C-alpha positions as CSV (number, residue, x, y, z in Angstrom):
1,M,-32.9,54.1,61.5
2,A,-32.6,54.3,57.8
3,I,-34.2,57.2,55.8
4,Y,-35.5,56.8,52.3
5,M,-36.3,59.6,49.8
6,L,-38.7,59.1,47.0
7,Y,-38.3,61.6,44.1
8,R,-40.7,62.1,41.3
9,T,-39.8,64.2,38.3
10,K,-41.9,65.0,35.2
11,S,-39.9,66.3,32.3
12,K,-40.6,67.8,28.9
13,S,-38.6,65.0,27.2
14,S,-37.8,61.5,28.4
15,T,-34.6,61.6,26.4
16,D,-33.3,64.7,28.2
17,I,-34.1,63.4,31.7
18,D,-32.5,60.1,31.0
19,E,-29.2,61.7,29.9
20,L,-29.2,63.9,33.0
21,R,-30.1,60.8,35.2
22,M,-26.9,59.1,34.0
23,K,-24.8,62.1,34.9
24,F,-26.4,62.5,38.3
25,Q,-25.8,58.8,39.0
26,E,-22.0,59.4,38.7
27,I,-22.2,62.2,41.2
28,Y,-24.3,60.2,43.6
29,K,-21.8,57.4,43.3
30,N,-18.9,59.8,44.1
31,H,-20.7,61.0,47.2
32,K,-21.7,57.5,48.2
33,V,-25.4,58.2,48.0
34,D,-27.2,54.8,47.9
35,I,-29.7,54.9,45.0
36,L,-31.9,51.9,45.2
37,G,-33.3,52.3,41.7
38,F,-34.8,54.4,38.9
39,W,-38.3,53.8,37.5
40,V,-40.4,55.3,34.7
41,N,-44.2,55.5,34.6
42,A,-45.2,52.7,32.3
43,E,-47.9,55.0,30.8
44,D,-45.7,58.1,30.6
45,E,-42.0,57.7,30.2
46,S,-41.4,61.4,30.9
47,E,-42.3,60.7,34.5
48,V,-39.3,59.3,36.5
49,Y,-39.1,58.0,40.0
50,Y,-36.1,57.1,42.1
51,I,-35.4,56.2,45.7
52,S,-32.3,56.9,47.7
53,K,-31.4,55.4,51.1
54,Y,-29.4,57.0,53.9
55,K,-28.2,55.3,57.1
56,D,-29.8,57.9,59.4
57,E,-30.7,61.6,59.7
58,N,-27.0,62.6,60.1
59,D,-26.0,60.7,57.0
60,Y,-28.8,62.3,55.0
61,K,-27.8,65.8,56.1
62,K,-24.1,65.2,55.5
63,K,-24.7,63.9,51.9
64,V,-27.2,66.7,51.1
65,E,-24.6,69.3,52.2
66,E,-21.8,67.6,50.2
67,L,-24.0,67.6,47.1
68,R,-24.9,71.3,47.6
69,N,-21.2,72.1,47.6
70,D,-20.4,70.1,44.5
71,D,-20.1,72.4,41.4
72,E,-21.0,69.7,38.9
73,Y,-24.1,68.8,40.9
74,A,-25.1,72.5,40.9
75,R,-24.6,72.7,37.1
76,L,-26.6,69.6,36.5
77,T,-29.4,70.8,38.8
78,H,-29.6,74.0,36.7
79,D,-29.8,71.9,33.5
80,L,-32.5,69.8,35.1
81,Q,-34.6,72.9,35.8
82,E,-34.6,73.6,32.0
83,V,-36.3,70.2,31.2
84,R,-38.3,69.6,34.3
85,Q,-42.0,70.4,34.5
86,E,-42.8,69.0,37.9
87,F,-40.9,67.7,40.9
88,E,-41.8,66.1,44.3
89,S,-39.8,64.6,47.0
90,T,-41.2,62.5,49.8
91,R,-39.3,61.5,52.9
92,L,-40.0,57.9,53.9
93,I,-39.3,56.3,57.3
94,P,-39.7,52.5,57.0
95,K,-42.2,50.6,59.1
96,W,-41.1,47.3,57.5
97,V,-38.5,46.5,54.8
98,S,-38.0,43.1,53.2
99,Q,-34.6,41.6,53.8
């Protein structure tokens, strides 16, 4: 069963978070993390949402471990801490998904 992760980040600056997002996208691509999309709050562009999809629990754990061992990911995560004000992650298990 697929697992989806919904991430919400509030930053000090929409410009800073957007630059980091583009760098993170490359790392996700290298580790074959399926990012379904990025969204910004229409009323507050410093609030960003994105959703990632994993095949199952094992795929999720494997990719999280790979990311934790990636030096560039660790560096970017540190940089993100400098501009981020809030962060939430929510694990979603689908009840129904449109084909």
